[in-house]
N, C-alpha and C positions, 0 to 999 in steps of 0.2 A: 713883433708878432710873427709867428711862423708862417712861411709861405710854401705852398706846394706847387710843384710843376710836375704833372704826371700824365701819362698816356696809357691808353688802353691797348694795349695791344688787342584701348581695349576693343580691340576690334571684335566685331560680331561674326561668328561663323554660321553659315546657313547650310543645311543639308536636307536632302529630299527624304521624306518619310511617308511611304505609301503614296496616296494620291496628292498629298500636300507638302508644304515646307514647314519645318520646325527649327527654331533657333537653338543651336547647341550652346551649352555653357562655356564661357571662356576657359581656356586651359589654365590650370593651376600654376602659380608662380613656382619656378624651380629653386631648389636650394643646392648649391654646389660647394664642395670643399676644395680650397686651393692650398696645396702643400708647398710653401716656399722653402721649407727645409730640404725638400728633394730637388726643387728647381727654383732658385731665387728670382728668375725672370718669368715665372708662370702666370703672374696675376694679370697683366695687361691683355694677353690673348683671351683670357676668360672673361674679362670685362667687355671686350669687343664682341665676343660671341654671345654674351648674355642677352636675354630679353628684358624689356622694361618690367619692373616689378620683382625681378629675381633677387635672391639673397645669396651672397657669397660669404662662406666661412673661411677665414684666412688664418693659416698656421705658419709661424716662423717669420723670418725677415725677407720681405719682398723688395727687390731693388729695381729702380727705374723711375721714370717720370710718367705718372698715371693720369690718363684723361678719361673722365666719366661724362658721357653725353646722353644718358638715359636715366630713368628713375631706378636706382639700385640701393640696396642695403649691404654694407660690408661690415661683418662682425668678426672681431679678432678672437681667436682661441688662444688665450694668454699664454706666454707673451707673444704678441704679434706686432710687427713693425713694418711701416712703409718708408723705405729709405731712398731719398732722392739722389744720393751719391754725389751731391754738389754739381750735378750736370744739368740742372733745370729745376723748375718748380716741382715739388714732390707730387701734389695732387691738384689737378685742374678740373673744376666742375663747369660744364658749359651746356649750351643748347637748351637752356631753360629747365634743366633736369632738377629733380627733387631727390637728394642724396642723403643717406644716413650713414655715418661712420661711428661704429660702436666698439669700445674696448680696443682701440688702436693707438699706436704711437706714430705720428707723422713727423719725420725728422730729416735733417741733413739736406734740405732743399736750397736752391739759389735761383734768383730771378731779378729782372728789373723791377717789377711789381709782384709782391707775393712770393716769398721764398718757400714757405711751407705749403700754403694753399692759395689758389686763386679761385674765387667763386664768381664766375663771369655773369654779365648782365642778364637779369631775369631768372637766375637760378636760385635754388634754396638748398642750403646745407645745414644739417644738424649733426653736432658732435655729442655723443654720449660717452661718459667715462673714458675720455680720450685725451691725449697730450699732443700739442704741436710744439716742437722744440728744435733748437740748434739749427735754425735756418736763417738765410740772409737775403735781403733785397737791397738793391742799389737806391731805388727811388721811394717806395712806399710799401708798408706792410711786411715786415720781416717774417712774421709768423703767418698772418692771414691778410689777404687783400680781398675785401668784399666790394665788388664792382657796383656801379650805379644800378638802381632798381632791383636790388637783390636782397636776400635774407640769409643771415647766419645766426644760428642758435647754439649756444654752448650750455650743456647740462652736465654738471659734475665733471667738468673738464678743465684743463690747464693749458695756458700758452706761456711758455717760459724759455729764457735763454736764447731769444731770437734777436737779430740785429738788422737795422736799416742804416746804411752808411753810403753817402752823406745825407740821405733823405729823411722822411717823416714816418712815425708810427712803427717803433721797433716791434711791438707786439701785434697790433691790428690796425689796419686802415679801413674805415667805413665810408664809402663814397656817397655821392649825391642821391637822395631819395631812397637810401637803403636802410635796412633795419638790422641792428645787432643787439641780441638779447643774451644775457648771461644769467644762468640759474646755478647757485652753489658752485661757482667756478672761480678760477684764480688766473690773474695776469701778473706775472712776476719775473724779475731778473732779466728784463729785456732792455736793450740799449738802442739809441738812435742819435743821429746828428741833431734832430729836433723831435720832440715828443716821444718819450720813452715807451709808454704803454699803449695808449689808444688815441688815434687821430680820427675824430668824427668830422669828416670833411663837409658834410651837409645832409646827414641822415638823422636817424633816431637811434640812440643808444640807451638801453635799459639794463641796469645791474640790479639783481635781486639776490640777496644773501651771498654776495660775491666780494672778492677782495682784489684790489690793485696795489701791489706792494713791491718795493725794492727795484723799481725801474729807474733808468737814468738817461738823461738827455745831455748832449754836449752844449745845448743852448737853452731855449725856452722849453718848459713843460716836461717835468719828469714823469707825471702820471697821465692825465687825460686832457686833451685839447678839444674844446667844443667850438667849432668855427661859426661864422656869422649866420649860417643857415641851419645849424644843427640844434637838436634837442637832446639833452642829457638828463636822465632820471636815475637816481640811486635810491634803492629801498633796502633798508637793513644791511647796508654794505659799508666797506671800509676802503679808504684811500690813504695809505700809510707808508712812511719811509721811502718815498720817491724823491729824486733829486734832479733839479735843473741846474746844471753846472755853470751856466753863464747867461742867465736870463730870468724871466718871470714865471711864476706859476709852478711851484715845486710839486703840488698835488694836482690842482686843477687850474686850467687857463680857460676862461669863458668869454666868448664873443657873442653869445646869443642868450639861450635860456637853459638854466640848470635848476633842478629841483632835488633836494636831499630830504628823504623821509626816513627817520630813525637810523640815520647813518653817521659816520665819523670820518673826518679828515684830520689826521694826526701825524705829527713827527715827520713832516715833509720839509724839504729845504730848497730855497732858491738862492744859490750862490751868485753874488754880483747882480742881484735883482731884488724884486719885491714880490709880495704875494706868496710867502712860503707855503701856506695852505691853499689859498684860492686867490688867483688874480682875476678880477672881474671887470669886464668892459661893457656889460649889459645888465642882465637880471639873474640873480641867484636867490632862491628861496630856501631857507632852512626851516624844516618842519620836524621838531623834536630831534634835531641833529646837532652835532658838536664839532667845532673846529678849534683845535687846541694843540699846543706844543710844537708849533711849526716855526721855522727860522727863515728869515729874520722877523716875520710877523705872521699872523694868522690869515688876514685878508687885506688886500690892497686893490685900488687906492682906499685910503681910510674912509670908512663910512659907506663904502659901495655895496656891502653885504649886510643887510639888516640882521641884527642879532649876533654878528661876529665881532668879538672884541679882542684886544691885546695884540 
């Protein structure tokens, strides 16, 4: 069983009007264009100076390690890239901020937890039409580290080619009491010492019309690991062609509750282990779902997943 050792590192304006006081409307949120083609280091100063609720339009490749501690929306004017230059986590969301990143590539980050993105405790991050790629963590979450009591939503987005070594969750790490939701999104080609794609450490993970594929672990769990306090739900989604190279659970490794609705777990592999499709140590429910073509077997231990055969 994989083991994780990880650490965390509108105001009202009032103005006098005649004999009385009248409340003025809040100032409209600003929209600012940041041209990183002209200055690659321009983005963080603009983030720092922005007011909560502002929108930043990002052009070109912005280099640095970006910290967002207020409610902001960043929209890429394609192509737009946030490049961490392997000097730290590329994007850190903190202070309970609600942040939207749209049409951006977040890449080339590195950290102990969260190479591409760290979403710190109490914060909410939404990715639209964005990619998190080619980032590395030592301990957990090569692409994204979603800290405890936090929320990450991926909508039409991709997490790919990230690495956690020697730790867990090459693509995404979802911590205790946190929520991770994927809509029309892809987790692919990530690698880890353990758990190639998604490590649900103790939160809730929901995949809707999404795919987890071609992820690799050096030990247990090529695709998704759902630990003893986690809840995993797949709706019209696929877990396919993932590989656990020296352990159990090629596609999914479950220690608590997994529900698959109109979903497929196919063509995954557990080398030197069992549960090529699903390794189940608690409860898996298949609702109009298919587990097939996995190696060396579809589900293990035998009989642990009702409706899974072969």
